[in-house]
FIPAMAR-532095 format. One line per field, with one value per residue (C-alpha): x, z, y; residue number from 1. Coordinates in steps of 0.1 Angstrom, whole numbers. Layout:
BEGIN
east = (X | ...)
up = (Z | ...)
north = (Y | ...)
i = (NUM | ...)
% end
This chain:
BEGIN
east = (1161 | 1136 | 1104 | 1082 | 1041 | 1022 | 989 | 969 | 993 | 1004 | 1034 | 1048 | 1076 | 1087 | 1080 | 1092 | 1090 | 1094 | 1099 | 1081 | 1085 | 1064 | 1033 | 1047 | 1027 | 1044 | 1038 | 1044 | 1041 | 1033 | 1042 | 1061 | 1094 | 1087 | 1103 | 1081 | 1091 | 1067 | 1089 | 1079 | 1061 | 1031 | 1000 | 1024 | 1038 | 1049 | 1053 | 1088 | 1092 | 1127 | 1122 | 1152 | 1136 | 1143 | 1122 | 1129 | 1142 | 1151 | 1117 | 1098 | 1063 | 1069 | 1089 | 1062 | 1036 | 1057 | 1064 | 1029 | 1022 | 1011 | 1010 | 984 | 976 | 940 | 927 | 945 | 923 | 926 | 962 | 978 | 997 | 997 | 1011 | 985 | 971 | 968 | 973 | 970 | 993 | 976 | 990 | 971 | 977 | 964 | 944 | 937 | 975 | 984 | 958 | 978 | 1010 | 997 | 1005 | 998 | 990 | 1002 | 997 | 983 | 979 | 1000 | 986 | 1014 | 1009 | 1025 | 1047 | 1076 | 1068 | 1082 | 1056 | 1060 | 1074 | 1055 | 1068 | 1100 | 1133 | 1168 | 1194 | 1230 | 1249 | 1285 | 1308 | 1342 | 1368 | 1337 | 1316 | 1278 | 1246 | 1215 | 1183 | 1146 | 1127 | 1087 | 1074 | 1038 | 1041 | 1063 | 1060 | 1070 | 1102 | 1113 | 1109 | 1128 | 1158 | 1163 | 1163 | 1190 | 1208 | 1206 | 1219 | 1251 | 1239 | 1250 | 1285 | 1313 | 1294 | 1292 | 1279 | 1282 | 1263 | 1266 | 1248 | 1256 | 1225 | 1203 | 1213 | 1238 | 1229 | 1242 | 1235 | 1245 | 1268 | 1276 | 1287 | 1271 | 1235 | 1227 | 1228 | 1201 | 1191 | 1173 | 1139 | 1122 | 1093 | 1061 | 1068 | 1049 | 1044 | 1012 | 1018 | 1017 | 984 | 999 | 996 | 1030 | 1032 | 1065 | 1084 | 1117 | 1133 | 1170 | 1177 | 1151 | 1159 | 1140 | 1142 | 1162 | 1138 | 1141 | 1111 | 1089 | 1070 | 1077 | 1114 | 1131 | 1154 | 1187 | 1195 | 1187 | 1193 | 1196 | 1186 | 1210 | 1188 | 1149 | 1136 | 1098 | 1097 | 1105 | 1075 | 1048 | 1075 | 1097 | 1091 | 1107 | 1108 | 1126 | 1148 | 1181 | 1187 | 1223 | 1248 | 1240 | 1277 | 1286 | 1267 | 1279 | 1313 | 1305 | 1290 | 1319 | 1349 | 1339 | 1349 | 1323 | 1330 | 1296 | 1265 | 1248 | 1272 | 1287 | 1319 | 1345 | 1350 | 1380 | 1365 | 1334 | 1328 | 1326 | 1295 | 1313 | 1281 | 1239 | 1226 | 1188 | 1173 | 1139 | 1128 | 1110)
up = (890 | 884 | 866 | 851 | 859 | 830 | 841 | 824 | 825 | 848 | 862 | 878 | 907 | 935 | 972 | 1004 | 1018 | 1059 | 1070 | 1039 | 1024 | 1000 | 1017 | 1051 | 1057 | 1062 | 1056 | 1023 | 1024 | 991 | 994 | 1027 | 1014 | 980 | 968 | 950 | 933 | 910 | 881 | 852 | 850 | 867 | 850 | 835 | 861 | 858 | 888 | 893 | 917 | 929 | 941 | 961 | 985 | 989 | 989 | 989 | 953 | 962 | 966 | 929 | 941 | 960 | 931 | 909 | 931 | 933 | 895 | 890 | 916 | 893 | 906 | 890 | 899 | 913 | 918 | 889 | 864 | 828 | 831 | 845 | 878 | 894 | 928 | 954 | 940 | 961 | 942 | 953 | 944 | 946 | 944 | 923 | 933 | 931 | 965 | 958 | 954 | 985 | 1001 | 988 | 1000 | 1032 | 1026 | 1048 | 1025 | 1042 | 1030 | 995 | 986 | 992 | 992 | 979 | 976 | 949 | 954 | 937 | 902 | 881 | 859 | 822 | 804 | 779 | 753 | 734 | 745 | 728 | 729 | 721 | 716 | 717 | 699 | 705 | 676 | 653 | 670 | 683 | 668 | 680 | 680 | 690 | 710 | 709 | 746 | 732 | 705 | 728 | 763 | 778 | 752 | 756 | 793 | 795 | 772 | 788 | 824 | 812 | 795 | 821 | 850 | 828 | 816 | 781 | 789 | 775 | 757 | 720 | 688 | 683 | 650 | 620 | 583 | 555 | 541 | 570 | 605 | 634 | 667 | 699 | 736 | 746 | 780 | 765 | 733 | 713 | 709 | 739 | 768 | 779 | 814 | 842 | 827 | 796 | 783 | 761 | 726 | 714 | 677 | 657 | 656 | 692 | 696 | 701 | 677 | 666 | 629 | 632 | 600 | 600 | 576 | 577 | 609 | 629 | 663 | 674 | 700 | 694 | 707 | 705 | 688 | 718 | 713 | 749 | 749 | 743 | 769 | 763 | 726 | 703 | 663 | 641 | 606 | 577 | 551 | 547 | 558 | 555 | 566 | 600 | 601 | 626 | 640 | 658 | 683 | 668 | 693 | 676 | 647 | 642 | 630 | 633 | 630 | 600 | 586 | 619 | 610 | 576 | 586 | 609 | 581 | 558 | 582 | 605 | 598 | 601 | 603 | 586 | 567 | 599 | 608 | 636 | 647 | 667 | 700 | 693 | 666 | 679 | 681 | 718 | 730 | 756 | 765 | 759 | 774 | 772 | 780 | 781 | 753 | 769)
north = (867 | 892 | 885 | 910 | 901 | 919 | 926 | 898 | 869 | 848 | 840 | 810 | 812 | 794 | 796 | 792 | 757 | 752 | 719 | 699 | 665 | 642 | 625 | 642 | 672 | 707 | 746 | 765 | 800 | 815 | 853 | 864 | 862 | 877 | 909 | 930 | 962 | 986 | 1003 | 1023 | 1055 | 1066 | 1055 | 1028 | 1010 | 973 | 947 | 929 | 899 | 892 | 857 | 840 | 816 | 779 | 749 | 711 | 709 | 669 | 660 | 658 | 658 | 693 | 706 | 698 | 718 | 748 | 747 | 747 | 779 | 807 | 846 | 870 | 908 | 918 | 954 | 966 | 993 | 993 | 974 | 1005 | 1011 | 1045 | 1059 | 1051 | 1020 | 990 | 960 | 923 | 892 | 862 | 830 | 800 | 767 | 731 | 724 | 689 | 684 | 705 | 679 | 650 | 661 | 670 | 705 | 737 | 765 | 800 | 834 | 828 | 870 | 899 | 934 | 958 | 997 | 1016 | 1044 | 1062 | 1058 | 1090 | 1113 | 1108 | 1135 | 1156 | 1179 | 1180 | 1177 | 1187 | 1160 | 1158 | 1129 | 1135 | 1106 | 1106 | 1118 | 1122 | 1154 | 1160 | 1148 | 1168 | 1157 | 1170 | 1142 | 1146 | 1132 | 1140 | 1113 | 1086 | 1097 | 1064 | 1060 | 1097 | 1095 | 1063 | 1073 | 1110 | 1096 | 1072 | 1096 | 1121 | 1096 | 1091 | 1056 | 1062 | 1077 | 1055 | 1029 | 1024 | 1022 | 983 | 978 | 1001 | 997 | 1020 | 1029 | 1018 | 1029 | 1030 | 1013 | 1020 | 1021 | 983 | 983 | 948 | 965 | 933 | 939 | 916 | 939 | 968 | 987 | 971 | 978 | 974 | 996 | 993 | 993 | 1026 | 1019 | 1009 | 972 | 974 | 991 | 1027 | 1054 | 1070 | 1089 | 1090 | 1076 | 1057 | 1085 | 1099 | 1110 | 1095 | 1081 | 1046 | 1020 | 987 | 958 | 917 | 901 | 906 | 941 | 953 | 946 | 978 | 991 | 1012 | 1002 | 1030 | 1035 | 1063 | 1063 | 1070 | 1064 | 1058 | 1022 | 1024 | 988 | 993 | 1020 | 1007 | 979 | 1003 | 1031 | 1061 | 1090 | 1121 | 1135 | 1148 | 1181 | 1185 | 1163 | 1139 | 1146 | 1126 | 1098 | 1097 | 1099 | 1067 | 1049 | 1055 | 1050 | 1023 | 988 | 961 | 921 | 910 | 919 | 924 | 956 | 940 | 959 | 946 | 963 | 979 | 995 | 1007 | 1046 | 1058 | 1076 | 1100 | 1116 | 1119 | 1149 | 1159 | 1191 | 1201 | 1230 | 1257)
i = (1 | 2 | 3 | 4 | 5 | 6 | 7 | 8 | 9 | 10 | 11 | 12 | 13 | 14 | 15 | 16 | 17 | 18 | 19 | 20 | 21 | 22 | 23 | 24 | 25 | 26 | 27 | 28 | 29 | 30 | 31 | 32 | 33 | 34 | 35 | 36 | 37 | 38 | 39 | 40 | 41 | 42 | 43 | 44 | 45 | 46 | 47 | 48 | 49 | 50 | 51 | 52 | 53 | 54 | 55 | 56 | 57 | 58 | 59 | 60 | 61 | 62 | 63 | 64 | 65 | 66 | 67 | 68 | 69 | 70 | 71 | 72 | 73 | 74 | 75 | 76 | 77 | 78 | 79 | 80 | 81 | 82 | 83 | 84 | 85 | 86 | 87 | 88 | 89 | 90 | 91 | 92 | 93 | 94 | 95 | 96 | 97 | 98 | 99 | 100 | 101 | 102 | 103 | 104 | 105 | 106 | 107 | 108 | 109 | 110 | 111 | 112 | 113 | 114 | 115 | 116 | 117 | 118 | 119 | 120 | 121 | 122 | 123 | 124 | 125 | 126 | 127 | 128 | 129 | 130 | 131 | 132 | 133 | 134 | 135 | 136 | 137 | 138 | 139 | 140 | 141 | 142 | 143 | 144 | 145 | 146 | 147 | 148 | 149 | 150 | 151 | 152 | 153 | 154 | 155 | 156 | 157 | 158 | 159 | 160 | 161 | 162 | 163 | 164 | 165 | 166 | 167 | 168 | 169 | 170 | 171 | 172 | 173 | 174 | 175 | 176 | 177 | 178 | 179 | 180 | 181 | 182 | 183 | 184 | 185 | 186 | 187 | 188 | 189 | 190 | 191 | 192 | 193 | 194 | 195 | 196 | 197 | 198 | 199 | 200 | 201 | 202 | 203 | 204 | 205 | 206 | 207 | 208 | 209 | 210 | 211 | 212 | 213 | 214 | 215 | 216 | 217 | 218 | 219 | 220 | 221 | 222 | 223 | 224 | 225 | 226 | 227 | 228 | 229 | 230 | 231 | 232 | 233 | 234 | 235 | 236 | 237 | 238 | 239 | 240 | 241 | 242 | 243 | 244 | 245 | 246 | 247 | 248 | 249 | 250 | 251 | 252 | 253 | 254 | 255 | 256 | 257 | 258 | 259 | 260 | 261 | 262 | 263 | 264 | 265 | 266 | 267 | 268 | 269 | 270 | 271 | 272 | 273 | 274 | 275 | 276 | 277 | 278 | 279 | 280 | 281 | 282 | 283 | 284 | 285 | 286 | 287 | 288)
% end
């Protein structure tokens, strides 16, 4: 399972255990077998660890020791990762517990060179959402206001991520929501992004008025991934709480028709799989 290490937080994960039993010595290699990947955008990169290492889970003392290990990042400037940075992943563990268990600790740190991060987009992007049997919704996206959000959305769209997905939640007078590969509000892409809105410390003047597109998220401010919603009517209570990143300039009649036509299952706007409007494609191009 992939875990995200925030720059200022510690994350407990497992480690490789070699020939080890309680009170009988052995060696724990803390970092050699962890897979580290850097995702996100240049200047905004985030660290992920894919940890598939094994240890003696039948030994409760060792299991507790491993569970208490924390991993932190060092050599990170202003909480931002950029291409060319060299960071250090450091394992924090109880030296007294290791001594009591007779353990030898190996490789408590791992150096990683940051590379492969894409640059954040700037400027404006023209976006067309084609909805099967309905037509096209056209929007202007603003990467100057919400660069992380627009970069993420445009990247997913132009990679074909949204093709064949649906609008799974529709509330007339509020919004239509889509972009979930599970089609039920529980899914997303492989990456979450920072929420670009004032409650999360980011200045974003866009209001949630009719036609505005914004990112859906869970309770965590930085949990937006692929799900988005388009406002059917003004809802000021969302301002500063969700990352708005553009507005429709054509096709709001399509949104109106979807809200009028699609049968929902409950007051939360749930749409059964068979009735969900299908997103044929989303394409985004830079406005010159």
